C-alpha positions as CSV (number, residue, x, y, z in Angstrom):
1,M,-31.3,-33.0,3.6
2,S,-34.5,-31.0,3.2
3,Q,-34.9,-28.1,0.4
4,S,-34.8,-25.5,2.9
5,D,-30.7,-27.1,4.2
6,F,-29.9,-27.1,0.5
7,S,-30.4,-23.5,0.1
8,L,-28.8,-22.6,3.2
9,K,-25.6,-24.2,2.2
10,I,-25.8,-23.0,-0.8
11,L,-26.4,-19.5,0.9
12,G,-23.0,-20.3,3.0
13,I,-25.5,-19.3,5.9
14,K,-25.0,-22.0,9.1
15,D,-27.8,-20.6,11.5
16,P,-29.9,-24.0,11.9
17,N,-32.8,-21.6,13.6
18,I,-33.4,-20.4,10.3
19,N,-35.9,-21.9,8.0
20,V,-36.2,-20.9,4.4
21,I,-39.8,-20.7,3.3
22,D,-39.6,-19.3,-0.4
23,V,-37.4,-18.0,-3.0
24,K,-38.2,-16.0,-5.5
25,D,-36.3,-14.9,-8.9
26,S,-36.6,-11.4,-10.6
27,D,-39.4,-12.2,-13.0
28,E,-41.7,-13.4,-9.6
29,L,-41.1,-9.6,-8.0
30,K,-41.6,-7.8,-10.9
31,K,-45.2,-9.6,-11.5
32,K,-46.0,-8.5,-7.9
33,S,-44.5,-4.8,-8.0
34,K,-46.6,-2.4,-9.3
35,D,-43.8,0.1,-10.1
36,E,-42.8,-0.1,-13.8
37,N,-39.9,1.9,-13.1
38,D,-38.4,-1.1,-11.6
39,S,-34.3,-1.8,-12.2
40,N,-33.0,-4.4,-14.9
41,E,-30.5,-5.9,-12.0
42,S,-31.4,-9.7,-11.8
43,V,-32.4,-10.2,-7.7
44,T,-33.1,-13.4,-6.1
45,L,-35.5,-13.0,-2.5
46,V,-34.8,-15.4,0.2
47,V,-37.8,-15.8,2.4
48,A,-37.4,-17.6,5.6
49,K,-38.4,-17.5,9.2
50,L,-35.8,-17.1,12.6
51,S,-37.4,-19.2,15.7
52,Y,-36.0,-20.6,18.4
53,P,-37.3,-21.5,21.7
54,I,-36.5,-19.5,24.9
55,E,-36.9,-20.9,28.6
56,R,-36.0,-17.9,30.6
57,C,-36.7,-14.4,30.2
58,R,-33.4,-12.1,29.6
59,E,-34.6,-9.3,31.8
60,C,-35.9,-11.4,34.9
61,G,-35.1,-14.9,34.1
62,F,-38.3,-16.0,35.3
63,K,-39.7,-18.7,33.0
64,Q,-42.9,-17.3,31.5
65,V,-41.7,-16.4,28.0
66,V,-44.2,-16.7,25.3
67,K,-44.2,-16.1,21.6
68,N,-45.5,-12.6,20.2
69,G,-45.7,-12.8,16.7
70,Y,-43.2,-12.0,14.0
71,R,-41.2,-8.9,13.0
72,K,-40.2,-8.3,9.3
73,T,-36.8,-7.6,8.6
74,H,-34.4,-6.9,5.2
75,L,-31.4,-8.5,4.6
76,R,-28.4,-8.0,2.0
77,L,-26.3,-11.5,1.1
78,D,-23.3,-11.9,-0.4
79,S,-23.2,-12.5,-4.1
80,L,-22.8,-15.7,-5.7
81,N,-22.9,-15.5,-9.4
82,G,-22.8,-11.4,-10.1
83,T,-27.1,-12.0,-8.7
84,R,-28.1,-10.0,-5.8
85,Y,-29.4,-11.8,-3.2
86,E,-32.0,-10.2,-0.7
87,M,-33.4,-12.0,2.4
88,E,-37.0,-11.1,4.0
89,L,-36.2,-12.9,7.5
90,W,-39.2,-12.9,9.4
91,K,-38.2,-13.2,13.1
92,Q,-39.7,-14.5,16.6
93,R,-40.8,-11.9,18.9
94,Y,-41.3,-12.9,22.6
95,R,-42.9,-11.4,25.6
96,C,-42.7,-12.0,29.1
97,K,-45.7,-12.8,31.1
98,N,-43.9,-11.5,34.5
99,C,-42.0,-8.7,33.7
100,N,-43.9,-7.8,30.1
101,V,-41.1,-7.0,28.2
102,T,-40.8,-8.1,24.5
103,F,-37.9,-8.8,22.8
104,G,-36.7,-10.9,19.0
105,A,-34.8,-13.8,18.5
106,E,-31.4,-12.7,17.3
107,T,-29.1,-14.4,14.5
108,S,-25.3,-14.6,13.7
109,L,-26.5,-13.7,10.2
110,A,-25.9,-9.7,10.5
111,A,-25.2,-7.6,13.5
112,K,-28.1,-6.4,15.5
113,N,-30.1,-3.4,13.9
114,Q,-28.2,-3.9,10.3
115,T,-29.3,-4.3,6.8
116,L,-25.9,-5.7,5.4
117,S,-24.8,-9.4,6.4
118,T,-21.6,-10.6,7.9
119,H,-20.6,-12.3,4.7
120,L,-21.5,-9.3,2.4
121,K,-19.3,-7.1,4.8
122,N,-16.6,-9.9,4.0
123,Q,-16.8,-9.8,0.7
124,I,-16.5,-5.7,0.9
125,M,-13.6,-6.1,2.5
126,L,-11.6,-8.6,0.4
127,L,-12.6,-6.4,-2.4
128,A,-11.1,-3.4,-0.3
129,R,-7.7,-5.2,0.4
130,E,-7.4,-5.5,-3.5
131,G,-6.8,-1.6,-3.8
132,L,-10.4,-1.2,-5.5
133,T,-12.5,1.9,-5.7
134,G,-15.6,2.1,-3.4
135,K,-18.0,2.5,-6.5
136,F,-16.8,-0.6,-7.8
137,I,-17.0,-2.4,-4.6
138,A,-20.5,-1.2,-4.4
139,K,-21.4,-2.4,-7.9
140,T,-19.6,-5.9,-7.3
141,C,-21.5,-6.1,-3.8
142,H,-24.9,-4.6,-4.9
143,C,-24.5,-2.1,-2.2
144,S,-24.1,1.4,-2.1
145,P,-20.9,3.1,-1.9
146,S,-21.8,4.5,1.7
147,S,-22.4,1.1,3.1
148,V,-18.8,-0.1,1.8
149,R,-17.6,3.3,3.7
150,R,-19.0,2.7,6.6
151,T,-17.9,-1.3,6.3
152,I,-14.3,0.2,6.1
153,L,-14.8,2.4,9.2
154,E,-16.3,0.3,11.0
155,R,-13.9,-3.0,10.4
156,M,-10.8,-0.9,10.2
157,Q,-9.8,0.8,13.2
158,P,-6.4,3.1,13.5
159,H,-3.4,1.2,15.2
160,Y,-2.0,2.7,18.1
161,R,1.4,0.9,18.1
162,M,3.0,-2.4,17.3
163,A,3.3,-5.1,19.5
164,R,6.7,-4.8,19.7
165,L,9.1,-2.2,17.6
166,P,11.2,-4.2,14.9
167,N,15.4,-4.9,15.2
168,H,15.5,-2.6,11.2
169,L,13.5,0.1,10.5
170,C,13.1,1.4,7.1
171,F,12.0,5.3,6.9
172,D,10.1,7.5,4.1
173,E,7.6,9.8,2.6
174,F,4.6,9.4,0.5
175,R,2.3,12.7,-0.7
176,S,-1.0,11.7,0.9
177,T,-3.9,13.9,0.5
178,Q,-4.1,17.9,-0.8
179,S,-0.2,17.8,-1.2
180,T,0.6,17.1,2.1
181,M,3.8,14.8,2.7
182,S,3.0,12.1,5.5
183,F,5.6,9.9,7.3
184,I,5.8,6.0,6.4
185,C,7.8,3.9,8.3
186,C,7.9,-0.3,8.0
187,D,9.6,-3.2,9.4
188,A,12.7,-4.0,7.0
189,E,12.6,-8.0,7.8
190,T,8.8,-8.6,7.8
191,H,7.8,-5.4,5.0
192,Q,5.2,-4.8,7.8
193,L,3.8,-1.6,8.0
194,V,4.9,0.1,11.6
195,T,2.9,3.1,10.9
196,K,1.6,6.7,8.7
197,L,1.6,10.1,10.0
198,H,-0.1,12.7,9.0
199,D,2.9,14.8,8.1
200,R,6.7,14.6,8.2
201,L,8.0,17.2,10.4
202,S,10.1,16.1,13.2
203,S,8.2,17.0,16.5
204,S,5.5,14.4,15.0
205,I,7.7,11.4,14.7
206,I,9.7,12.3,18.0
207,A,6.2,12.8,19.6
208,Y,4.9,9.2,17.7
209,F,7.8,7.2,18.8
210,E,8.7,8.9,22.1
211,N,4.8,8.1,23.5
212,R,4.4,4.9,22.3
213,Y,7.6,2.8,22.6
214,S,10.0,3.0,26.2
215,I,13.5,3.9,26.0
216,M,14.5,0.4,26.4
217,E,12.1,-1.1,23.2
218,R,13.8,1.6,21.4
219,A,17.5,0.6,22.4
220,K,16.5,-2.7,20.8
221,V,16.5,-1.1,17.0
222,K,19.4,-2.2,15.6
223,T,19.4,-0.6,12.0
224,V,17.6,2.3,10.4
225,V,17.6,3.0,6.5
226,I,16.3,6.4,5.4
227,D,17.2,8.2,2.2
228,L,19.5,11.3,2.3
229,N,17.2,13.5,3.9
230,A,19.2,15.0,6.7
231,Q,16.0,15.9,8.7
232,Y,16.1,11.8,9.9
233,Q,19.5,11.7,11.1
234,S,18.9,14.9,13.2
235,F,17.2,12.8,15.8
236,I,17.2,9.0,15.0
237,Y,20.1,8.6,17.8
238,R,17.7,10.3,20.3
239,L,14.6,7.7,19.6
240,F,17.0,5.0,18.7
241,P,20.9,4.8,20.4
242,N,22.1,2.0,19.6
243,A,20.5,1.9,15.5
244,K,22.6,2.1,12.9
245,I,22.0,4.5,10.2
246,I,22.2,3.3,6.7
247,I,21.9,5.0,3.8
248,D,19.5,3.8,0.9
249,R,21.7,2.1,-2.0
250,F,18.8,3.4,-4.8
251,H,19.4,6.8,-3.7
252,I,22.9,6.9,-3.4
253,I,23.0,5.8,-7.6
254,Q,20.2,8.0,-8.2
255,L,22.2,11.1,-6.9
256,A,25.1,10.1,-8.8
257,G,23.0,9.2,-11.7
258,R,21.3,12.3,-12.0
259,A,24.4,14.7,-11.6
260,L,25.7,12.1,-14.3
261,D,22.9,13.6,-16.7
262,N,23.4,16.8,-15.9
263,C,26.6,16.9,-16.6
264,R,25.8,14.9,-19.8
265,I,23.4,17.5,-20.8
266,S,25.0,20.5,-19.9
267,I,28.3,19.5,-22.6
268,M,25.1,18.6,-25.1
269,K,24.1,22.3,-24.9
270,Q,27.5,24.1,-26.3
271,L,27.8,21.3,-29.0
272,D,26.2,21.5,-32.8
273,K,23.3,19.7,-32.8
274,H,25.0,18.1,-36.2
275,T,28.0,16.4,-34.3
276,R,28.6,13.0,-33.8
277,E,28.9,13.3,-30.1
278,Y,25.9,15.5,-29.9
279,K,24.0,12.6,-31.5
280,I,25.1,10.1,-29.3
281,M,25.1,11.9,-26.1
282,K,21.2,12.7,-27.2
283,S,19.7,9.6,-28.9
284,Q,22.1,6.8,-26.8
285,W,21.9,8.4,-23.5
286,K,21.3,5.2,-21.8
287,L,24.9,3.7,-22.9
288,F,26.2,5.8,-19.8
289,H,23.9,4.3,-17.1
290,F,25.1,0.5,-18.5
291,K,27.8,-1.3,-16.6
292,A,30.7,-1.4,-18.0
293,K,30.6,-5.2,-18.6
294,D,27.3,-4.6,-20.5
295,L,29.2,-2.2,-23.2
296,H,30.2,-5.5,-25.3
297,P,33.2,-4.1,-26.8
298,E,32.9,-6.7,-29.4
299,K,29.8,-6.6,-31.2
300,P,29.2,-4.0,-33.4
301,V,25.6,-2.6,-33.5
302,Y,23.3,-0.4,-35.4
303,L,23.0,2.9,-32.8
304,W,19.3,4.6,-34.0
305,G,19.8,8.1,-33.5
306,V,23.2,8.1,-34.6
307,N,22.9,6.1,-37.5
308,E,26.2,4.1,-37.5
309,Y,27.0,0.4,-36.8
310,M,29.6,0.3,-34.1
311,T,30.0,-0.9,-30.5
312,R,28.8,0.6,-27.3
313,Q,32.2,1.1,-25.7
314,N,33.5,2.9,-28.5
315,A,30.5,4.8,-28.5
316,V,30.8,5.7,-25.1
317,D,34.7,5.9,-25.3
318,L,34.3,8.9,-28.6
319,I,32.3,11.2,-25.9
320,T,35.1,10.5,-22.3
321,H,38.1,10.6,-24.9
322,K,37.0,14.0,-25.9
323,F,35.5,15.6,-22.6
324,S,38.2,14.8,-19.7
325,D,35.7,16.4,-16.9
326,F,32.7,14.3,-18.2
327,M,35.2,11.3,-18.5
328,M,35.8,12.2,-14.8
329,V,32.4,12.0,-13.8
330,Y,31.1,8.7,-15.7
331,Q,34.4,7.2,-14.3
332,T,32.7,8.0,-10.5
333,Y,29.3,6.8,-11.7
334,Q,30.5,3.5,-12.5
335,D,32.8,3.2,-9.5
336,I,30.2,4.1,-7.1
337,T,27.3,1.9,-8.7
338,T,30.2,-1.0,-8.6
339,A,31.2,-0.7,-5.9
340,L,27.4,-0.8,-4.3
341,Q,26.3,-3.4,-6.6
342,S,29.2,-6.1,-5.6
343,R,29.5,-4.6,-2.0
344,N,32.9,-3.3,-2.1
345,K,33.8,-1.1,0.7
346,K,37.3,0.1,-0.8
347,L,36.1,0.8,-4.4
348,L,33.7,3.2,-3.2
349,V,36.2,4.6,-0.5
350,T,38.7,5.2,-3.6
351,A,36.3,6.8,-5.7
352,L,35.0,9.3,-2.9
353,N,38.6,9.9,-1.8
354,D,39.9,10.2,-5.7
355,Y,37.3,12.5,-7.0
356,Q,38.6,15.8,-8.4
357,T,36.7,18.9,-9.1
358,T,34.7,19.0,-12.3
359,H,33.1,21.8,-11.6
360,S,29.7,20.1,-12.1
361,E,26.3,18.6,-9.9
362,M,28.8,15.8,-9.2
363,D,30.9,17.8,-7.0
364,I,27.8,18.3,-5.0
365,T,26.8,14.9,-4.8
366,I,30.7,13.5,-4.2
367,N,30.8,16.3,-1.2
368,T,27.3,14.9,0.2
369,L,28.6,11.5,-0.1
370,R,31.4,12.0,1.8
371,K,30.0,14.1,4.6
372,N,27.3,11.1,5.2
373,Q,30.2,8.6,4.4
374,K,30.0,6.3,7.3
375,Y,26.3,5.9,6.5
376,V,26.9,5.2,2.9
377,L,29.6,2.6,4.0
378,N,26.6,1.5,6.4
379,S,24.3,0.6,3.1
380,I,27.5,-2.0,1.9
381,K,27.7,-3.6,5.3
382,Y,24.0,-4.4,5.7
383,K,22.3,-5.9,3.5
384,Y,18.8,-3.5,4.7
385,S,17.4,-1.5,2.0
386,N,14.6,0.8,1.2
387,G,12.7,-1.3,-1.3
388,P,9.5,-2.7,0.8
389,L,8.6,0.5,1.8
390,E,9.0,1.6,-2.1
391,G,7.1,-1.2,-2.9
392,I,4.6,0.0,-0.1
393,N,4.4,3.8,-1.6
394,R,4.0,2.1,-5.2
395,K,0.5,0.4,-4.2
396,I,-0.5,3.5,-2.1
397,K,0.3,5.7,-5.6
398,N,-2.0,3.2,-7.7
399,L,-4.4,3.0,-4.7
400,K,-4.6,6.6,-5.3
401,R,-4.7,6.7,-9.1
402,S,-7.5,4.5,-9.0
403,C,-9.9,6.4,-6.9
404,Y,-8.7,9.4,-8.3
405,G,-7.3,10.7,-5.2
406,F,-8.9,10.9,-1.1
407,A,-10.1,14.1,0.9
408,N,-10.4,12.8,4.2
409,Q,-6.5,11.6,5.1
410,N,-8.2,9.6,8.4
411,F,-10.6,7.4,5.3
412,F,-7.4,7.3,3.1
413,F,-5.1,6.1,5.7
414,L,-7.8,3.2,6.5
415,R,-7.5,2.5,2.6
416,I,-4.0,1.6,2.6
417,D,-4.4,-0.2,6.2
418,C,-7.4,-2.6,4.4
419,I,-4.2,-3.7,1.6
420,F,-1.4,-3.8,4.3
421,A,-3.7,-5.3,7.5
């Protein structure tokens, strides 16, 4: 194997028509350059020729094609070890004696009239899928941030629709650009992203699904997981007539937990800060969110903030026995979380029906759950949740944070597609 073949193999170039003439490092290039302000970046220049025999003219088809010199072109290669690799490629020119048309040799190393090689663009897309910033990708690949942006716009195209609508869907929203809330949907089973819309208006969501999927396709959807947003409930049966609505379990527990905390805070505001009860509710607030079995009534521990040794169960009992309304709120929260985690439908129905008014935020929570009781019970019956979509939203937030936000929503959606394509 020749030295030229070794060089091409190292660089990952498989075009047999390219022949390496010379390889120049940074020191050789600086000696020949007259510019004293050259960058200190390490550059390796590969000088090569591209030539192959042609029998017929591309235009007229006659066998009167002759070689007509070379044309110098410049290509950016992908980096191997952090070094910037470039290629000075001399492309063979041809001329047809019959029609007098000239044309040049072509290679799969790079697209026509482009300087970035295909391998370099692949490297850019691999880094973009990791959610890295455009400037960091440009620095790693030894190109400009504009080249990174153009590559993403070239490689990623917005999807019109999925080939087959999933049977189980998850609905949610996320904050996109300029504080705009955008709609997002994914497959509850495969976690594949279905669509992202520029807003979360009901008209936009309805128009998207009705214009892209027939009623037969939409009728095959079996479940749709949502949060407690009543907006989605108003049109889900219109779009998916056979679908069951599921209220996400996390949002139910979150709603009940927020009501528990607000009730605790309202009681704290009426207590003296030096009392034992205030210290427990202030510093040991997490105890009220523990499962009953995790309080360990047989094991005394030192409670910071209270500065006493006692069991966690004893600390909770001191509050619940003194404040009857809080005891009702606390017990309701425990029943709801236990019912959802153990998939106990009877316990959940009992917790909702046996609740007595305490004039706290838990009253609103229970009324909301009673109003949506059919959908809340579906969260116990079915295994699907908005967990996959929350994970997607988390990655979207990390992308926005690392890139310091986006001004263009369309490009932001393309960066999201880079991660989840």
